[in-house]
Each structure stands twice: as structure tokens, then as C-alpha cells.
N, C-alpha and C positions, 0 to 999 in steps of 0.2 A: 428276202429277209426284209423284214420292217426295219426302216431306218430309224433309230432312236438317238437322241444328242447322247445319253449317257451310255458309255461302252463298257466293257466289262469292269468290273470295280477291283480294284487293288488291295492287296493285304497291307493295313496299315495299323497303327499304334491308335488306340481310340479311349475316348473320355466320355462319361455318360451324362448326358443333360436329358433333363425333363421339360418337355414342350407340350402344350395343348392345341390342340387342330379342331376342326368343325367336323362334324359328321359327314359332312359330302369331302371334305380335302381328303380326312382318312381313306373314305372308299375310292377316290380317284389314286391316291399313292398305291393302295392296295392292287388296283388294276392294273398302275403302272409296274409294280414289282411281278405280276402275274405274265404280263408282255415281256417285259424283261429278262424273265427266267426263260421263257420262251423262245427268245430272240439268241440268248446267249448261251444256254443250255446247262446253266447254274442256278439252282433253287435259291432266291433272296426273297426277304420280306420289308414291306415299306422301310422298317425302321433301319434297314442296312444300306438302304437309297438314299434317306434323308441326307445325312452328311457330304455327301457327292453331288446330289443337286445343287446343296447350297453353294459349294464349292466353286462348283461349274457356274452359277448364278454371279457370283462373285467375281469370279474370274472374266464375265462379259460383260460386267458393268461400266461403263465408260466412266462415269463422274466418280465411281469408287477409284477405280484405276487413276485416275486423275490427281486426286484428293492424297493417296496413297503416297503417289511421286512428288508430291508437292512436300509432304512431311520428311521424306528421306535425304 
């Protein structure tokens, strides 16, 4: 099995947000979504992955965590 950082997607409440991507980034997201679907056996598209990728990115960003903890 391929080792992806992003695991199975949880069911969550969502809010719609519109973003602009480069053509290459959209193609990469589509490839990642295809690999994620093959790995976890559940069909997902790139739009479903983006929120989880952003959440994982912010959770690992040391500077963001430090700034957040200083405000609290």
C-alpha cells in the first residue's frame, strides 16, 4: 500500500470557499485524489481533499502553532 500523509477522510460539516489554482496545481491535486482513492478504496475528488490537506499543513507548521499558543 502506498504511504500517503493524508489518511481516510472524516465526515465533517463544511463551508464553501472559492479559490484559484494554477493549472499544474489542479492537475497535481487530481493525481493525488486518484492515488488517495486507490489507496483507501473510497472515491474522492480534489475538492474534498483540499480542506484536509490545509488542516494537516497548519497542524505541522511550527511557526503557526507557536504564534497560536502565544495568543491563547
